C-alpha positions in Angstrom: 154.9 151.2 150.4 152.6 153.7 148.8 150.9 156.7 150.3 147.1 157.6 150.0 147.5 161.2 148.4 144.1 160.7 146.8 142.4 160.3 150.2 139.8 163.2 150.5 140.1 165.5 153.6 136.6 164.7 154.7 137.8 161.3 155.9 139.4 162.9 158.6 136.0 163.4 160.3 135.8 161.4 162.0 150.2 131.2 147.3 150.1 130.3 146.2 146.7 128.7 146.0 146.4 125.4 147.9 143.6 123.2 146.6 142.8 121.9 150.2 141.8 125.3 151.2 139.4 126.4 148.6 136.0 126.5 150.1 136.5 123.6 152.5 135.5 125.4 155.8 131.8 126.0 154.9 129.4 123.4 155.0 128.1 124.3 151.6 129.9 125.3 148.4 130.6 128.9 147.7 127.9 130.7 146.0 128.7 132.2 142.6 125.4 134.0 141.8 126.1 136.7 139.1 122.3 137.5 138.9 121.6 141.2 139.6 125.4 141.8 140.9 126.3 144.7 143.2 129.7 146.3 143.7 129.7 145.5 147.6 128.0 142.8 149.7 127.8 143.9 153.5 127.7 140.9 155.8 126.7 141.6 159.4 126.7 138.4 161.9 123.9 139.0 164.3 123.8 137.3 167.9 121.6 138.7 170.6 122.5 142.5 169.8 119.2 143.7 170.0 120.3 146.8 171.8 122.9 147.8 169.0 121.7 146.4 165.6 119.6 149.1 164.5 122.6 151.5 165.0 124.6 149.2 162.8 121.9 149.1 160.1 121.5 153.0 160.3 125.3 153.3 159.6 125.1 151.2 156.5 121.9 153.0 155.2 124.0 156.3 155.7 126.9 155.5 153.7 127.7 157.7 150.7 128.3 154.9 148.5 125.0 153.3 147.5 125.7 150.2 145.3 125.6 147.5 147.8 123.4 144.8 149.5 123.3 144.2 153.2 123.0 140.5 154.5 122.4 140.2 158.1 122.9 136.5 159.4 121.0 136.0 162.5 123.2 133.1 164.2 120.3 131.6 166.4 119.7 134.9 168.6 117.3 134.4 171.4 116.3 138.1 171.6 114.3 140.3 169.4 117.4 141.6 167.1 116.2 139.4 164.1 112.7 141.1 164.5 114.1 144.6 164.3 116.1 143.7 161.3 113.0 142.0 159.4 111.2 145.4 160.1 114.1 147.4 158.4 112.4 149.2 155.4 115.0 149.2 152.8 115.1 146.5 149.9 118.7 146.2 149.9 118.7 144.6 153.4 117.9 141.0 153.8 117.8 138.6 156.8 119.0 135.1 156.8 118.6 132.7 159.8 120.7 129.8 161.0 121.0 127.7 164.1 123.7 128.9 166.3 127.1 128.0 164.9 129.5 131.0 165.7 130.7 134.2 164.0 132.9 132.3 161.3 130.0 130.1 160.2 127.7 133.3 160.2 130.1 135.2 157.9 130.7 132.3 155.7 126.9 131.9 155.2 126.9 135.5 154.2 129.8 135.1 151.8 127.9 132.2 150.1 124.7 134.2 149.6 126.9 137.4 148.4 126.7 138.9 144.9 129.2 141.5 145.3 132.7 141.8 143.8 133.9 143.1 147.3 132.6 141.9 150.7 132.6 144.3 153.8 131.9 142.9 157.2 130.3 144.8 160.1 129.5 143.6 163.5 126.2 144.2 164.9 127.4 146.3 167.7 129.6 148.7 165.6 129.0 151.3 163.2 130.6 152.9 160.2 131.2 156.6 159.5 129.5 157.7 156.1 132.4 157.7 154.1 133.9 154.0 155.1 132.6 152.5 151.9 133.6 155.5 149.6 137.0 155.6 151.1 137.7 151.8 150.8 136.6 151.6 147.2 138.7 154.5 146.3 141.6 152.7 147.8 140.8 149.5 145.6 140.6 151.7 142.5 143.7 153.5 143.3 145.8 150.5 144.0 144.3 148.3 141.4 144.0 144.4 141.5 147.1 143.8 143.4 145.4 144.7 146.5 143.1 142.0 148.2 141.9 143.9 151.1 141.6 147.4 152.6 141.6 148.0 156.4 140.6 151.5 157.8 141.2 153.0 161.2 138.7 153.4 164.1 137.5 155.1 167.3 137.1 153.3 170.2 133.7 154.2 171.4 132.0 155.6 173.6 135.7 156.8 174.8 135.8 158.6 171.4 139.6 157.7 171.3 141.1 157.6 167.8 143.7 154.6 167.7 145.5 156.0 164.7 148.5 157.1 167.0 148.8 153.8 168.5 149.1 152.1 165.4 151.4 154.3 163.9 153.9 153.9 166.9 153.5 150.2 166.4 155.2 150.9 162.7 152.1 150.6 160.7 151.9 153.4 157.9 149.0 153.9 155.3 149.5 152.5 151.8 150.2 149.0 150.5 151.8 146.2 152.6 153.2 143.1 151.1 155.1 140.3 153.2 158.6 139.5 152.1 161.1 137.1 154.0 162.7 140.2 155.3 159.5 141.7 157.0 159.8 141.9 160.9 157.6 139.3 162.3 156.6 141.9 165.0 155.3 144.1 162.3 153.2 141.0 160.9 151.6 140.6 164.4 150.5 144.1 164.5 149.3 143.9 160.7 147.1 141.0 161.6 145.9 142.8 164.8 144.9 145.6 162.8 142.8 143.6 160.3 139.5 143.2 162.0 136.3 142.3 160.1 134.4 145.4 160.8 137.0 147.6 159.5 138.1 145.5 156.4 136.8 145.0 152.8 138.0 142.0 151.0 137.7 140.9 147.3 135.2 138.2 147.3 137.2 135.8 145.2 140.0 136.0 147.8 137.7 134.9 150.6 136.5 132.0 148.6 140.0 131.0 147.3 141.3 130.9 151.0 138.4 128.9 152.4 136.7 131.7 154.3 136.6 132.2 158.2 137.3 129.3 160.5 134.0 127.8 161.6 134.9 124.4 162.9 134.2 123.4 166.6 131.8 126.3 167.1 134.8 128.6 167.1 134.1 131.9 169.2 137.5 133.5 169.0 140.3 134.0 166.3 138.2 132.9 163.5 139.1 136.3 161.5 142.8 135.9 162.3 142.8 132.6 160.8 141.6 133.9 157.4 143.5 137.2 157.6 146.8 135.5 158.2 146.3 133.6 155.1 145.5 137.0 153.2 148.6 138.5 154.4 150.8 135.4 153.4 149.4 135.6 149.9 148.4 139.1 148.8 149.0 142.7 149.3 146.9 144.7 151.6 146.3 148.4 152.0 145.9 150.1 155.2 144.2 153.6 155.9 144.9 154.6 159.6 142.2 157.5 159.4 139.4 156.4 161.8 136.2 155.5 159.7 134.5 153.1 162.2 133.3 153.3 165.7 134.3 150.3 167.6 132.0 150.0 170.4 132.9 148.4 173.7 129.8 148.9 175.7 127.6 146.2 174.0 130.0 143.3 174.2 132.6 141.6 176.2 135.5 143.3 174.5 138.6 143.8 176.6 136.8 142.6 179.8 138.4 140.3 182.1 136.0 137.3 181.8 137.4 135.3 184.9 138.9 132.7 182.7 141.4 132.1 180.1 140.3 133.1 176.5 140.2 130.4 173.7 143.4 129.6 172.0 143.6 130.8 168.3 142.4 128.1 165.8 145.6 128.5 163.8 147.4 126.9 166.7 145.2 123.8 166.6 145.3 123.5 162.6 148.9 125.0 161.9 149.2 122.7 158.8 146.3 124.4 157.3 148.0 127.7 157.6 151.4 126.4 156.3 149.5 124.6 153.3 148.3 128.2 152.0 151.8 129.9 152.6 154.3 130.5 149.8 157.4 128.6 150.4 159.5 131.7 150.6 157.5 132.9 153.5 157.6 129.7 155.6 160.4 131.0 157.9 158.5 134.4 158.5 155.3 132.5 159.0 156.8 130.2 161.8 158.3 133.1 163.5 155.1 134.8 163.6 153.4 131.9 165.1 156.2 131.5 167.6 155.6 135.2 168.9 151.9 134.5 169.2 152.4 131.3 171.0 154.7 133.0 173.5 152.1 135.6 174.1 149.2 133.1 174.5 151.5 131.0 176.8 151.8 133.9 179.1 147.9 134.4 179.0 147.4 130.7 179.7 149.9 130.6 182.5 148.3 133.8 184.1 145.1 131.8 184.4 146.7 128.9 185.9 146.9 126.6 182.7 150.8 126.3 182.8 150.9 122.9 181.4 148.9 124.0 178.3 151.3 127.0 178.1 154.3 124.8 178.3 153.0 122.7 175.4 152.1 125.6 173.3 155.5 127.2 173.6 157.2 124.1 173.0 155.2 123.1 169.8 155.9 126.5 168.2 159.4 127.5 169.5 161.9 128.6 166.9 165.9 128.9 167.2 165.4 132.4 167.6 162.4 132.7 170.0 164.7 133.7 172.8 165.2 137.2 171.1 161.4 138.2 171.5 160.4 140.0 174.5 157.7 137.5 175.6 160.2 134.7 175.5 161.2 134.7 179.4 157.8 135.6 180.9 156.4 132.7 178.7 159.0 130.6 180.2 158.0 131.4 183.8 154.3 131.1 182.9 155.0 127.6 181.7 155.8 126.6 185.2 153.6 126.2 188.4 155.2 129.7 189.5 153.1 131.3 186.5 149.9 130.1 188.2 150.8 131.8 191.6 152.0 134.9 189.9 148.8 135.2 188.0 146.7 134.5 190.9 148.5 137.3 193.1 148.2 139.7 190.1 144.5 139.2 189.7 144.1 139.8 193.4 146.1 143.0 193.1 144.0 144.0 190.0 140.8 143.6 192.3 142.2 145.8 194.8 143.3 148.6 192.7 140.6 148.3 190.0 143.2 147.5 187.3 142.1 148.1 183.7 140.5 145.2 181.8 143.0 142.8 180.1 143.7 143.0 176.5 144.3 140.6 173.6 147.8 139.3 173.4 148.6 141.5 170.3 147.4 144.6 172.0 144.0 145.0 170.5 140.9 143.7 171.9 139.1 140.7 170.4 135.2 139.9 171.0 133.9 137.1 172.5 130.9 136.1 170.2 128.4 135.0 173.0 127.8 137.7 175.5 
């Protein structure tokens, strides 16, 4: 693991290729437009974020790195957010429109239209600090072509909390990370949770080679983890833990108790696609990672009374060593009718004592696309 000695002080301010996975998730072929190329294509999926989208655009316009295009993909918004984008006076910004299809489809549409060598993603309710792109490109230049993606740290906003200490406690370190058969599956879980679209820049050819974000079934949850798990299995990535993004919670349903179970990750519904993209030597590690995520998801399902689904998921992805993981015995309980009653009791206590909102199974909030 290599450090980032070149990272400027100012940042503190704030497979093996599988043919079946190449460009198959989009409804159209991946673009390859080399006319008037730019270094970075920025893709902003937009769905009913009129209160926040101008802030996101302003953070793009304020970047110290200037060689970019910004593609806003309106995913069938019913508010005036797209009109605000259309009025934005900057020739590097353009607006695409499509019928509502979900965040994966919106990002994939942007990727098809992108002309950049690198692709950055920003959600319409978040914002980058001015040096986000500069720091990301410095990382690519420093580490060279062996790195497929760069992910930076973030502040939770408006609480103004840097999450760098949390990720360090979980074992993440700045520098290059490449999975090996001896990598801890728990560490992989945290790496996957850390790689969020709004804080990650990826090489365009990598995204296209791996088939892009999951967009089937109007997927609203886990479409990004589906892609980033493939990236981790096949390439080296670089992490910068210094916060360079403001991750806003006030405009979305991030980390809120929605009164129902969140959707199950698409890589549980199509595990064969993930395994097909994974190098043979990492299949054992991948199955351990999937087993841990399945255990945690089973706990969530049982909490919301879906104990039969919890049992089926836990059984399908169980491995010989699953009992060693901390979520194993809670998942076993949640896979029985007892889990339903325990979850109901816990929700009642939460209402009484105003418990904090629930978080994603990996310990980091994930957004529901339609709010």
